[in-house]
N, C-alpha and C positions, 0 to 999 in steps of 0.2 A: 504493500500500500504506500509506503514512503516514496518509492521512486515515481509513482504516478503523481503524488502531491508535489514532489520536487519539480517534475516536468511542468506541471500546471503553474506553479509559482514562477518558474523560469519564463514561461511563455507570457505570463501576465507582466512580469518585469520588463521583458523585451517590448511588449506592446506599449507599456507606459513610457519607456525610454524613447521609442519612436514617436509616440504622440507628443511628448514634450519637445523633442528635437524639431518636429515639424512646426509646432506652435512657435518655437523660438525663431525658426527660419522665416515664418510668416511675419512675425513682429519686426525682424531685421529688414525685410523687404518693405514693409509698411513704413518703417522709419526712414528708409532711403527715399521713398516717395514723398513723405512729408517734408524732408529736408529739401528736396528738389522744388516742391511747391513754395516753401518759404524763401528759397533763393530767388525764384522767379518773381515772387511778390516783392521782395526787397529790390531787385533790379528794376522793376517797373517803377517803384517809388523813387529810386535814385534818378531814373531817366526823367520822371515828371519834375523833380526838383531841379535838375539841370536845365530842362526846357523853360521852367518858370524863371530861373536865374538869367538865362540868355535873353528871355523876353524883357525882363526888368532892365537888364543892361542896355538892350537895344532902345528901350524907351528913354532911358537916361541919356544915351548918346544923342538921340534925335532932339531932345529938349535942350541939350547943351549947346547945340549950334543954332 
């Protein structure tokens, strides 16, 4: 009876290890996606700030002359 129980427990442990490894892999991939989204969002904000700054500078230059 003990070998059957041992095999059963081993298979359960194997299953749990694979389950948690796949869960960890999913979270890693999700994290990479979130990081990319935040980088894109930050880049867009930076570009808007640059455009606003250029626009203000252009207005200042036209007023100056």
